[in-house]
VMD Tcl script that draws the C-alpha trace (Angstrom):
set ca {
  {133.69 97.51 86.85}
  {130.54 98.32 84.92}
  {129.14 101.83 84.99}
  {126.06 102.51 87.11}
  {124.06 102.97 83.90}
  {125.12 99.54 82.64}
  {124.39 97.91 86.00}
  {120.95 99.54 86.23}
  {120.10 98.29 82.73}
  {121.13 94.73 83.67}
  {119.23 94.91 86.98}
  {116.07 96.24 85.31}
  {116.22 93.59 82.58}
  {116.53 90.84 85.19}
  {113.51 92.21 87.07}
  {111.49 92.42 83.84}
  {112.31 88.74 83.17}
  {111.04 87.82 86.65}
  {114.54 87.23 88.01}
  {113.93 89.39 91.08}
  {115.84 87.34 93.66}
  {118.89 86.60 91.44}
  {119.01 90.33 90.59}
  {118.89 91.18 94.28}
  {121.76 88.77 95.04}
  {123.88 90.22 92.23}
  {123.37 93.97 92.65}
  {122.78 94.68 96.35}
  {125.52 95.27 98.94}
  {125.72 93.28 102.17}
  {125.01 96.44 104.20}
  {122.15 97.69 101.99}
  {119.34 99.75 103.52}
  {115.94 99.72 101.80}
  {112.81 101.69 102.62}
  {109.28 102.04 101.20}
  {107.87 105.55 101.52}
  {108.07 106.46 105.23}
  {107.88 102.90 106.64}
  {110.76 101.70 108.85}
  {113.92 100.93 106.88}
  {115.10 97.36 106.35}
  {118.80 97.10 107.15}
  {121.24 94.51 105.85}
  {121.08 92.15 102.89}
  {119.59 89.28 104.90}
  {116.60 91.33 106.14}
  {116.08 92.98 102.75}
  {116.22 89.65 100.91}
  {113.69 88.13 103.32}
  {111.31 90.99 102.44}
  {111.89 90.39 98.70}
  {111.31 86.64 99.13}
  {108.01 87.32 100.92}
  {106.97 89.75 98.17}
  {107.71 87.26 95.38}
  {106.13 84.39 97.33}
  {102.89 86.33 97.82}
  {102.38 87.29 94.17}
  {99.27 85.53 92.88}
  {99.17 87.19 89.46}
  {101.78 89.29 87.68}
  {100.30 91.24 84.79}
  {103.30 93.38 83.98}
  {106.08 95.81 84.75}
  {107.51 98.60 82.65}
  {110.49 100.88 83.05}
  {109.17 104.37 82.22}
  {112.28 106.49 82.84}
  {115.85 106.10 84.08}
  {118.10 108.89 85.31}
  {121.71 108.18 86.31}
  {124.41 110.38 87.79}
  {127.69 108.45 87.67}
  {129.42 111.31 89.54}
  {126.91 111.28 92.41}
  {126.51 107.50 92.43}
  {122.73 107.78 92.10}
  {120.15 106.18 89.83}
  {116.43 106.90 89.73}
  {114.06 104.51 87.99}
  {110.38 105.17 87.33}
  {108.45 101.88 87.17}
  {104.87 100.94 86.33}
  {103.66 97.77 88.08}
  {100.48 95.72 87.74}
  {100.02 92.61 89.91}
  {97.90 90.91 92.54}
  {99.41 90.15 95.94}
  {97.96 87.80 98.61}
  {98.16 90.46 101.34}
  {97.87 93.73 99.39}
  {95.30 92.76 96.73}
  {95.28 94.23 93.22}
  {98.10 96.71 92.74}
  {98.50 98.95 89.69}
  {100.77 101.93 90.33}
  {103.82 103.98 89.43}
  {106.85 103.73 91.70}
  {110.08 105.68 91.76}
  {113.16 103.85 93.05}
  {116.07 106.04 94.15}
  {119.28 104.02 94.37}
  {122.66 104.97 95.81}
  {125.49 102.90 94.36}
  {128.98 102.21 95.72}
  {131.61 99.83 94.30}
  {129.14 98.35 91.79}
  {126.40 97.57 94.35}
  {123.29 99.30 95.67}
  {123.91 100.45 99.24}
  {120.65 102.35 99.71}
  {117.29 102.24 97.91}
  {114.14 104.22 98.60}
  {110.83 103.34 96.95}
  {108.33 106.17 96.58}
  {104.73 105.53 95.53}
  {101.12 106.26 96.41}
  {98.81 103.67 97.94}
}
mol new
graphics top color blue
foreach p $ca { graphics top sphere $p radius 0.5 }
foreach p [lrange $ca 0 end-1] q [lrange $ca 1 end] { graphics top cylinder $p $q radius 0.2 }
display resetview
């Protein structure tokens, strides 16, 4: 099994190539829980994937994404990725912000991910 660091690098590279949904299918556990800031958590791969599909489907312009920093603790099973995003979304309008994703990994898959950002 790949290390968390190796998996995070592959996941991030897929996202940067625009392969968001294939990356989700490959790296997220069936029982994953995802949450943005303090909004209600999405539970289970089906519900989380539906949210990702809606996000991708509502992008009207994608100007860029950049991985700013990555911190990984193999022992704790945690990865933290600092992203910079710039896009336009049908529902949310123009978005240009920094986001921190905190991932908890188990058996090569993300079982929990929290996204922290302003606005």
